[in-house]
N, C-alpha and C positions, 0 to 999 in steps of 0.2 A: 532060542527066540527066533520065530520066524519073521523078518524083516520085510512083509511082503504088503505094505501100508499102499492103500490108493492114494494117487494123488489126483483131485478133482478136476486141476486144471489140464489134465490130459483124457477125459472123458464128457461124453456128453450127457446131460442132467438125464433122459430118460432113458437111457443105459439102451439104446439102441444098436448100439454096437458090439455085435456076440463075442467079438472076443475080449472086451471088459467085463462082460457076465462072466464068462469062463472064468476069468482072470478073479473075479469075483467071489464064484464058486468056490475055487482052488484056494482061495487064502481063508474061506470059510471051514471049508474039508480038511485042511492040513493042519489048522490052530484050533478049530473050534470057538471061535470068537469072532465076532462081529469086527470089521474093520474099523480102524482108526486112521484119520485123514495126518497128513505130515503136516510139522508146524508151517505156519503162513499161509496156507490151503485156504482158497476162498470156500465157504457151504456152497454145496450145489443148489440151494435153497437161492441163493442172489441170483444164480443165472437160469432160474426157470422162467424168465418172461414177465415175471409180476410185476407190475408198475412201483415205482421207487421215487425217491427223492428227485432223482437225476430225469425223471419224466416230468416235472414240472419247471417253469419258467417264471423268473422274477420280471416283475412289470416296472420298468423303470417308468419316471416322470418328468416332465419338463417344467413344469410348475407346482410349487408347492414349498419354494426354498428361499423366497424373498424376505420372509419374516426374519429368518435365520440371518440373511446378508445384514440385514438393518442392524440386528444384533451385534452382531461382530463387527459391523464396519468393513468388512470385505466379502469376495465369493467364500462360501464355506468349502471345505476339503474335506477328505476322507477322515482325515485324523479328528475331526471335532467331533464324529461318530461317537457318542457315549455308549459303552459296552459295560458298564458294570451291571449286574445283575441279580437280585434277591433270591438265594435259593435254598429253602426249606431250613431258614433260621440263619444262614452265611452268606457272604458278600463276594462273587466271583469277579475278580477283573474282566475275564473273558466269560462269555455266555457259553462256557464248557466245562466238564470235570475230568478228570482222571478216575476212569471207572471200575472200579473192583478188580486190582491188580492183585493174584492169589500167592498160591504158593509153590507155583509148578518153577522150572529152571528158567525157563523163558521169561518170566515176571520178575521174578526174585532177584535172578542175576544182572539186573540191569534197575531194579527196583529204588536204589540210593541216588542215580544219576535221574530219575524221574521225579522224584520227592523233590530234590534241591530246587530241579529245574521248575517244577509246578508252584512249589512254593514262591520263589522270587516272583514268578507272575503273577501270583494273587490267585491260582486257580486250586480248586477245593479237589483231595486226594483221598480216595477211600482203598484202604489195606483189605484186599479180598479175602476170603475165605481159606480157613485152613493154616495160615501164616504163624500162628502163635503154636499150635500142636505140631505143625512141621518143623520150625526153627527156633520155636523157644520164647517164652516171656522177654527175654532181653532183645530180641529181635523186634517186637515188636516196639517195646520201648525205643528201641534206638531210632525206629524209622518215625515215630511222633515226635523225639526231640530232633531229629533232623529237620523236619518240616518246621518245626518251629521257630527252630536258629536262624533259616533262611525265610522266612514268611515275609512278605507284603505287608506293609504296616496297614492294617484297618482291610484287609481281603484276604479268602481263602477259609482253609482249615483241612484238618485231616479226621478222618472217621474210620471206624472200624465195623467191617464186616463180620456177622455170626451166622452160620448157619444151625440148623438141631442142635448138632452135634456139638459145636461149641457154646452154643447158650447154654445147654446144659452143664459144661465144664466151667463156667464163671465167664466167659469172654469178655461182657459188658461189664463186669466189675474189674476187670484188668484195663481195660480200655480206659474208665474212670479214672483209676488209681493212676495212669500214667497220663493224665493229661489230653487224651482225644478230646477233638471239638465236638465229638458225635458219634452216635453207633447206627446202624444199617441191617436190618434184619432178612438175612437172603431167603426169598419165597421161590426164586427159580431165576434164569438167565437164557436170552435169545438162543442159544447154539443147543441146547436142550434143556427145553422146559419140562418139570416133572422129575427131572435127575439132578441128582447134587453132583458135586465136584468129583471128578476121576482122574487117578494119577496110577501109572504104572509104578510097582516097587518091584527092587532085585535084591532087597536085605531082608533076612527071615526075623532080624531083630524088630525091623523097622514092623515088619506085619504084627509079629505078637503086640509091641506097643501099639498101633493103632487098633488094634480087636481088643484091648483093654481100655482103648478110650471110648469105644462104642461103635467104631467104624465097622462095615459091613467090607471085608476083604476075601476076594476070589484067589482062588490057587489056580492058576490058567495051566500047570502041568508042565510048563518050558523050564522052570527055573526063575519065572516072574510069576507076580501077584499083581490083582487090581485092585484098588482102594475107591468104593464109592462111600461118599457122602450122605448123609440122609436128605432127602429130600424134603420132608416135613408133610404132614397130614392132617393139617387143623380146620377144624369146626370153623364156622364161620363167629358163632360167639366166641371161639378159643381165640383167635386169630384179633377180634377185638381186645378183650381181656388182655392179652400178652403186650399187646402194643399201648394200653393204659396203664397197665403195670411198669413198664418200661418207662414210659413218661413219668411217673410219680416217683419211681426210684431213681431216676438220673436227672442230674439238671443239665441237659445239653438234648441238642436236635435227635428224634428219632425218626430215620428213613426206613423207605422199603426197597428194596429189588425185585422186580420178577421178570419171567417171559412171559412169551403170548400166550394167554390160557381164555379157553372158550366160556369158562364163566367170569368175564371180566367185569362185568357187572356188578355182580356179588364180590368181588374181592375190592373194588374202587371204592364201594358204598360202605363196604367193614373198614378199609384203611381210612375214610375220611370221617365213618364216626367215631372213629377212635382216636383221632386227632392226630395221625401220623404228619410230620412236618413237610416231607418230601416222598414220593413214589418215584422212583426209576424204572421204566418199561425197557426193555429189550427185545428188538427185533429178531426174525432168524435170520437176519444176515449177519448177525453179531461173531464175533471170534471167539474162542477160548482156548487154553491150556490142551484139551485134551475132552473129545467126546465122540460117540460112535457117528460113525460116516452117516450111518441110515437114518439117524435121529436128527441128524445136523440138517439132513435133506427134506425130510419128510414129515417134521413137527414143528407146529407153532404158527404164530403170525408173524409176516413179513411188516419190517420197519413202518412204512408208510399207512398200512393198514391199522396197524396199532397204535401210532399215531393219534390217528382219528377217533380209532374206539375209544380211547381212554381218555382224550380233550372232550369227548361227546358227554361220556359217562361222568366227569367233574364237572359238566355245565348242567349236566341232568340233575345232580345232587344239589346242585347251588341253587338251579330253580325249584326244587323241593323242599328244600330249607333254607330260605332265603336269611335267616339269621346266620346261617355256618358260612355266607358267601367270604367273607373278611378273613375266613380261617382255613381256606380249602387248603391243602396241600402244593406245593408247587409239582411241577412236571419236568423232567428228564427224561429226552429221547434218547435211546442206543439204539446200536445196530448196523454196523458199515458205516458210520459216518465218520470223513475224512478231511474235508475241506469246508470251506468257510460259506460256500453258497449253500451246502446241504445244511449246515445250521442255520443260516438265515431262512430258508424256507421253514427248517422245522418250526422256528420261532412264531412266523405268519401264520404257521398252523396250530397255535397255543401251546408249544412248549414254552419252558423258561429257560432251558439250557440245552446242549447235546452231551451224551456220555459218551467217553471214547476209550479205548484200551488200548487196543494193536496200535494203534498210529502211534501213541508215546512209545510202545516196546520197539516197534520197527525206527523210531526217529532214534534211539538211544543206542541200538544196535549198528545203524550206520554211523553215528558220528557222535555219540557218548552223549556226558551231560549237555554240551555244546549242542549238539543236535536236537535235543530237546526242547531248548529254549530256542533256536532258529526256526523250529518248526511250530512253536506254540505262539510267536512273534509272527511269522507269516498266516499262520490262522485265526491273528486279531486282524490281520493287517488287510485277509481278504473278507470278514465279517465286514469290516468297516466300508470296504471297496463297494460291497455287493448291497449292504444299507443305504448307502448316501443315495443311488441308482433310483432309489424309491423316495427319494425327498425324507427320507425320516432320519431324525438326528440323535435317537437313541432307540438301540435295538427293542426296547420295552415296548416302543410304539408300532412295531411290524404287526399287520394282521393278514388276513384271508386276501384281503384285496390286494395285497403286493403280489399274490401268486395266481398263476393260473395253469392248467391242466394242458399236455401237449397232444395226448389221444384221448379218446374215448372213454377208453377202459380205467386210465388214470382220473379221469373227470368224475366217474362214478366210485373208484374207489376212494379218491380223498376228498369227492363231496364238493367239487371245486367247478367254476365255469371253462369252457374249453377256453385256448388261449385267441383271443380275438372277440370274445362273448364279455359283454356286460352282467354284473351280480344278477 
């Protein structure tokens, strides 16, 4: 196997460096496959210069805290900010989730540590795709039990995600039997919308097993194989029917996760009509265990644009169908989010929470279970500190008036006034 992966940190995203162009062509010519980035590399798309959450500024206020001061009998401090958030039938202590950690070695190797820490902090955890088919039903049950053993009273929950292959294999029946708190349909992800989960295999017996389970596995000709999960190709009516059947069959919240697609209007309307409890949308800045470099760089919607698009479609649906307003799905935005100010900006723009995967994994890699708990505690602190500057004392009260765009382009993308301008 030729380990000539490209490192996006070392190249210009436009590939103007001819040396890099030749390196890329050499890799493709020698291996016959598209390059895959090293673990931990940021998608090239995140450095294309497209506006993101960091191109917004939180707007502090002087006035607005007097009533809270009277209520408390003292000046409010950041720890007075309420961060509890209703997300898709669950309550999170922090407006954040652990977003679909799947079967890869990078994720599964630290999953126990993240599960325990997330449970203790009341943060929902989504078991990502292919965990059951890769590591077995016992592993699925082990993670669910581990979360519930450590769960903060009244907060959090653990969900099981299923892709097209796994749903056909009955993964949601197993999730219900093992006591999961919810299920999530995987329709896509930010790093590779339109492609399913991908891993490289080196064991011929594993290859045979996956093929028997209905997965597409390519022989790369170098003693390795690449397994592809089905990305799914539903009709609008088929997706609506699928969600309705799941809600009728299982007495638990039903979520959906997707990347940034061109037909977001049809997708959001279909999921809202079907009664899905939460929609998680993942921008192209999002991480992944494995994805083709070219797809990571050139496919999908960046996080800020995707958040605006999804929120506007949900609002349009509520306006068109007023009776459905109170039953609208909640919205989680994911894709390159790792700090409290980004969470606060996301909430101000209409998300109910932020989904994160890579930050939790890296926190565990740096400092184990304690690292995940420390990271979660610091994230909570940052969310509360940023929120109180706006004189909001509940993160649910944040709105678009609390943020401004730093550039004209960001103003257009986010549909926000420039900094220093009024609405």
